[in-house]
N, C-alpha and C positions, 0 to 999 in steps of 0.2 A: 712358506713360499708357495705352498700348494693347497689345494682344497682338501678338506678333511671329511671323509664320509662318516656320518653318524646315523643312528637309527632315527628315521623320520617320526615325528610325533603322530599319535593316533589322530585321524581326521575328526574334526568336530562336525556332527551332523548339521547339515544346512537344509533349510526349507527352500526348495527350488520352485520359483514361480514361473508360470508360463508367460513368456514375453514374445510378442511378435517383433520380428526384425523390420527394418525399413521397407524391404521388398514386400513382406507380408502385410504391413500397414497400407502400402500403396495398393496392393491387390485387394485388400478388404474394402478400402474406401472406394476404389474404382468399381469394384463389384457391387457394393451396396448402392452407389449412386446410379450406375447403369441398370442394376436389377430393379430398384424401386421405380426408376423412370419407365422401364419396360413394363413393369407390373401395372403402373398407373395407366400407361397408354393401352395395355392389353385389356384392363378392366373397362376403360372408356369404350374401346372398340367392341367389347363383348356386350355391354349394355346397349350400344347403338345398334349393333347387328341384331340383338334380341328384340329391340323395338321394331326394327325394320321387318324381321321375319314374322313377328306377331301381327304387324299391320298388314303384311302381304297375305298372311293366313286369314285374317279377318276380312280382307277385301274379297278373297275367293269365296269365303263362306257367305259374305253379304250378297255377292252376285248370285250365288246359288239360292239364297233365301228370297231375293227379289224375283227370280224366275218362278219359284214356287208360289209366291204371293200373287204374281200376275195370273196364275192359273186357278186361283180361288174364285168360286162362284157362289153368290148368296141367293140366287133365284132358282126355284122358290125356296129351297132349303140349302144350307151351307154344304157345298161339295168342294173338296180340295184334294190335290195330289199328295200321296204319302211319300215321305223321303225314301229314296231307293239307294242311298249310299250307305255303306257299312258303318254302323255306329251312330248315324244321324238321328236326332230326336227333334221334335217340333212342338211348339205351343202357339195357338191362334186365339186372339182375344179381340172382341168388338167393343169399342168404348164410345160412349156419348157423354159430352160434357154435362156434369151435374148428376150423372147416374152411375150406379155401380157397373164395373166392367163385366162383360158377359164372355165367359170362356167358351169358345166354339170347339176347340180340339186340344188334346194333350196326349203326347206319346206315352206309351206304357212305361218307358224307361225314364221319363222326365221326373225329376225329384218332386214329391208331393208338397214338401214344405218350403220349396225354394221359389216363392212368388215375389219376394222382395229382393232388392239389390240387383235386379236384372238391368242390363244396359237399355237405354232408351233409343229410339230411332234417331240416327244422325250422330250418335256418340260412338267412341271406340268400343270394340268388343270387350267382353269380360270373361271371368272364370265361372264355370258351372260344374261343381264337383271336380272331376279330373278332365274336363273338356273345356272348349271355348264356345262362347255363345254370342251371337249378334242379333240385332233387331232391325226390322224394316217395317214400314207402314205405308198405307195409302188411304185416301178418303173413300168412304163407302156409306151406302144407305143401310138401314137395319135389314137383317135377313128376312126374306119373304117374297111373295110374288112381285115381279117387276123391280127387284132390288138392284139388279145390275144396270137399270136405266133410270132409276129414280135419282132425285137430287140428294147428294151426300149430306148426311147430318152427323156422321160420326167418323171414327177412324178404325181401320182394321190393322192390327199389329201382329206380326209373325216373328217369333223367336226361333232361330235355328241353331242347334248345337251339334258339334261333332268332337271326337276324341282329340286330345292334345298330344297324343303320342308322336305323330309325325313332326310336330313343332319341337317337341322335346328331343327327338332324334337329331333334328337339324341343329338345335342349340348344343347338343352333346358333341356333334362334329366340330362346331365352332370352338367349344371349350378345348377339345383335343388339339385342334390346330393352334390355338393361342398358347396352350401349354407347351407344345413342341417349339413354337416360336420363342417362348420364354426360356426354355432350356437352351435353344440355340443362341439366344441373346446372352445368356449367362456364360456359355462356352466362349462366345466371341468376346465378351467383356473380360473373361479370365485371360484369353490369349492377348488381347490388346493391353491388359494391365501388365502382363509379364513383359511384353515388348517395351511398353513405356517405362516400367521399372528398370528393365535392363539398360535402356538408353539413359535414364536419369542417373542410375548408380554406376554406369561404366567409368566415369571419372573418379568416383570414390574407390572403385575396385583397383584402378591403376595406382592411385595413391597408396592404398593398402598394400599392394604388391611391392611398390617401391619401398615402403616402410619395412616390410619383411626382408627385402634385400639389404636394407641398411644395417639390420641386425647382424648380418654375416659379412658385410663389406668392410673394406679397409678404411673407407672414409664415409662421410655423410653426404650423399648426393641429394640434390634438391628434388622435390616431388614434381611430377608433371602438372602443369597448370592448364586446365581446359579453358579455351577461349569462349566461354558461355555468357560472361557478363552477369552471372547470378551469384547466389550465396556459395555455390560450390567453388567457383573461381576465387572468391574472397577467402574461403577456408584454405584453399591450396596456397594462396599467396601468404596468408598469415602463418601457416605451418612452415613454409619455406623461410620466412623471417626468423621463426623460432629455431629452425635447424641451422640457419646461418650463425645465430648467436651461440648455439651449442657447439658448432664446428669451431668457431673462434675460441671458445673457452677450452675445448678439448686440445686444440693446437697450443694454446698458451700453457695449459697444464703439462702437456707432453714436453714442450720446450723447457719449462722450468725444471721438470723432473730430470731431463737429460742433462741440463746445465749443472744442476746440483750434484748429480751422480758423477759427472765428469770432474767437477771441482773437488769432490771427496776422494777420488781415486789416488791422487798424488800424495796427500798427507797420510792416507791409510797405508800406501805402499812404503812411505818413509818410516812410519811407526813399526810396521811389520819387519822391515829390514833391520831397524835398530834393535828390536826384541830378539830377532834371530842371532844377531852378532853378540848381544849381551848374554844370551842364553848359552853360548858356547864358551864363555869364560870359565876355566876350570876352578878359579878361586871362589866362585859363587857357592854359597851353602845350598844343600839339596832342597831345602824348603823354598828358597828364593828361586832356584832353577825351576821347580815345579809350578810356582806362581807365574813365572814368566812364560812357561809353556802353556798354561791356561789362558793367559792374556793373548798369546800368539794365536791360539785356536779361535778365540773370540774375534780377533782382528781378521783372521781368514774368513770366518763366517760373515762378518760385516763386509768384507771385500766382495764375497760372492753376492751378497744382497745388493751392494752398490752396482755390481755388474748387471744384475737383473734389472735394476731401475734404469740403468743406461740403455739396456736393450728394450725395455718397455717404452722409454721415451722415443726411441727411434721407430719402433713398430707402431706405437700409438699415434705418431705424427703422420701416419699414412705413407711414409717413405719406404720403398722396397729396399731391403738389404741387398747389397751387392753379393752375387753368388759366384764363387770361384769353383767351378766344376772341374773335377779331375777324377781319374779312376781310383776308387777306394775299395780295398779288400775288407769286406764287412766282418769276416771272422777275426782278422787281426785287430780291427777297431773294437770289437766287442771284448776281446781278451784284454786289450789295453784299458778299456773302461772298467772291467772287472777288477784288474789290479789296482786301479785308482780308487774304486769305491769300496773295496774289500775292508780296509781299516774302519770305515764308517759303519759298515754293516756289523763288524765285530764289536765295535763300541756300543752299538744299539742292541747287541745280543741276538742278531738275526744271521741267517745263512743266505748266501747268494750262490745259486746254482746256475751254471752256464752250460747249455747244450748246443753243440755244433754238429752239422752233418759230417759223417765220416767219408762217404763215397762220392761227395760232390766234387765237380771239377772247379778249378780256380775261376773260370769264366762265370760259373753259376753263382759264385759268391762275391762277384765283383760288380760294382755299379758306378755310374758317373754321377757324383753329387758333391756338395760342399762339405768337406770333412768337419770343419769347425762348427758349422751350424748343426749338422747331424749330431755331433758330439754333445752340444748344448741341449738339443732336443732329448736325446736318450738320457743324459744326466738328470734332467728335470723329471722324466718318467721314473727313473730308478729312485730318485729322491722321494717322490710321492709314494712309491711302493714301500720303501724302507720306513717311512714315517707312519703310514696308515694301514699297514698290514695287521692282521690279527696277532695279538701277543703270542709269542712262542712259535710262530711260523716263519718260513723263509720266503724268498723271492726267487722265481725262476726266470732266467733270461735265455730265450731260445732263438735260433736262426734257422730259417727254412730256405733251402736253395731255390734258385729260379727254376721254373718248369716251363714247358711249352705253353705260351700264351700268358704266363704270369711271371712277374719279377720276384726277387727275394722278399721275404717277409720276416721282420723281427717282432717277437712277441714278448711281453713282460706280464707275468702272472703272479698274483698274490692273493691270499685268502683275506676276506673282508671281515672286519670286526663287527659290522652290522650291515644289513641290506641297504643298498643305495636307493632303489626304487626311482622316484621321480628326480632325485638328485643327480642321476647318471647323466641326464641331458645337459646339466648345468656345470659340469666339471671344468669345461674349457672356457667358462665365462670369466672375464677379468674381474679380479677382486672378490670372486665368489668363494665363500667358505661354508660348507655345510655345518661345521661346528665352529662358531665364532671364537671359542676359547682355545682352539688348537693352534699350535705354533705355525707361523708362516703368514704370508700376505695374500694368498690366493692368486698368485701370478704364474706359478710354475707351469701348470697345465695350459694356461692361456698362451704363454710364450711358446710352449711345445706345439699347440695348434696353429699359431701364426707361422712358426718356422716350417712346419709340415706343409702348410698351404704355399708358402713361398718356394719351397723346394719341389713342389709338385708331387708330394707324397700323400697317401691316404692314411689318416690317423683315425682309428676306430676304438671305441670303448664298449665292452660288452660285460654284462653281469651274468654268469652262468655257474650254477652249482656252488653258490656262496663264494665265488671267486671273481675278481676283477681281472679281465683279460684285455690288455692294450696291445693292438697290433699296428705296426708301421709297415705299410705295403709300398714297395717301390714299383715304378712303371716298368713295363717290359723292355 
């Protein structure tokens, strides 16, 4: 009738794989899309800004080169202004079509072997070592007397270079700005992803919370259906249809169980009465009387099982049992239970110890409750302790008087044959048996839990120092 604690099997090692939840997947996808888009936009902006900054730097350098070239004189000998800016270098060449170029000036820092690959006049600037270089040109006559006024026959080209450090500093500032923007975008993407995931998953969380409440509720309530018109609403409606079918099947099963138990009570009572009368006949041989006594005990056990099934049918149907509350002296109730259960404990070879407070007042040991339902609750707990305590040990039934702020407490303690571990939380589950081969149906503790809930009592199971301690706490 009750759950049987057995030693849990040693866990099999499992390989745990890292799996992202739905929130994590949404966050990852949203972050990747937003991050890649931001990275692509930032890269495009960096290249565009880099070209703009290089073009602006080349324009300033070209203007400076044009000013220097305008001051170059070829009459009678080439004279030219020297660069006066830090790090500037210059090269001046006179070219006549069909003749080798004539180099008129080269700065000392100008690379000796870098005469090819230089930009031409009218083209964008280029790289020269670790600097930038541009070219400007004007028509001119060959150097000599009157060259400044003679008819131009060639071209005078000036290359001016300066360090690229200022441009690199500007580009570095752009990179830092874009990196900070990327980090800010990533943070914004994460925040938006969490908000979006929270909004998307809120209906699922409500359904999960309702499903958890269903596990402890007396009936199967429908899940909340979000009015979103999407797959989440379809999922909620489908689950509600499934729950409706389960509720109908559970109701039909509970009704059948209650009806069958009710129909069995009358013939069982008739059989037990007949055996009791027949067993009192003094003319019966001792062997026959012993056999009838055994049959009577089996019928009594079957009657208790039918009563449990009838109670399960009523509780499982979701109907609340009527509660007839009146003042109950708990010490007298426990003494009556001990007298009733003592023969069974003796037959099982166990002791039943009852401890009552000596100096407590009558009011401290009295509470308003349903005596019949409380008796059934305590009988199921005692039956579980008697069946599943460690062999050779007894069961202790204790009563603690009410104190200020606390009501009376009844506790039942027995030593465990094996640690319960994870089975402790499942003891009050209907039809649950830790040991499938143990006697009983796995309903006793479930019935006790449901009765405690209906009476407004707190039923608690604890495993401490190889003992199972069950406490029934009454309200103040």
